[in-house]
N, C-alpha and C positions, 0 to 999 in steps of 0.2 A: 938435397934429396932425402936424406935420412930424417930430417926434421919434418918434412912433408909427409913421409910415410908414418911417422909417429902421430901426427895430427889425424891422419886418415884412420889409423887404428883406434885412436882415442875417440873419434867421432863414431866409429862403428860400435865400439864398446858402449858408449853412451846411448846410442840408438838401440842396441840390443837390451841394455838395462831398462830403458824406458818401455821397450816392447814387453819385457817380462813383467814389469810393474803393471802395465795396462792389462795384460792377460790375467794377472792375479785379481786386479780390481774388477774386471768384467766377469770373471768367473764367480766372484763373491756376489756381484749384482745379479747374475743369472740364478744362483742358488737362492737368494732372497726372493727373487721373482717366483721361483717354483714354490717356495714356502707360502707366499701370499696367494698363489694360484690354488694351492691345496686348501688354505683357510677359506678362500672364496667358495670353492666347491662345497666344503663342509657347511658353510653358512647358507648357501643356496638350498642344500638339502634340508636344513633345519627350517628355513623359510617355507619351503614347499610343505613340510609336515605341519607347520603352524597354520598355513593357509587352509589345508585340508581339515584340521581340527576346527578352525574358525567356521568353515562352511558347514560342518556337521552341527556345531553349536548354533549357528544361525537357523538351520533347518529345525532343530529342536525348539528353539525359541519361537519360530513361526508357528509350529504345531501347538506349542503351549498357548499361544495367543488365539488360535483359531479352532482348535480341535478339542472339544470338551471331553470326548472319550479318551484321548491321549492324556489329558490332564488327570483324569480319574485313574487311569492305568498307572501313571507315574506316582501319584499320591499313594495308591495302594501298595505299589512295589517298594518305593523308597521309604515311606513313613509307616507302613504296616497298618494303614487304616482299613476298616471293614464297614460294610453296610450294616444297618441294624438287623439283628437275628442272623448274622453271618458268623461262622466260626473260622478262625485262622489257625492252622496247624504249622508249627515251626519245628524243624528237625535240625539237630546238630550234625555236622559232618564228621 
């Protein structure tokens, strides 16, 4: 009877130890999952921002291909070009 009780206690201790190890392992796995979930959320936000930027750039490209007035406006604004007999004033901030 005493030997049988010792085996039961030994099995219970072994089962408890395995349970604690499994708990630690699954806790680490859950924390890693949460980290990956946060990275995924961050990457999705970056992707959304990049898609919005791409849409704006595609709209600008479409206008540059089809709208001569927009092309002229961009050339004047970005390159500082002027029409003949036109004076450009530049002020420093």
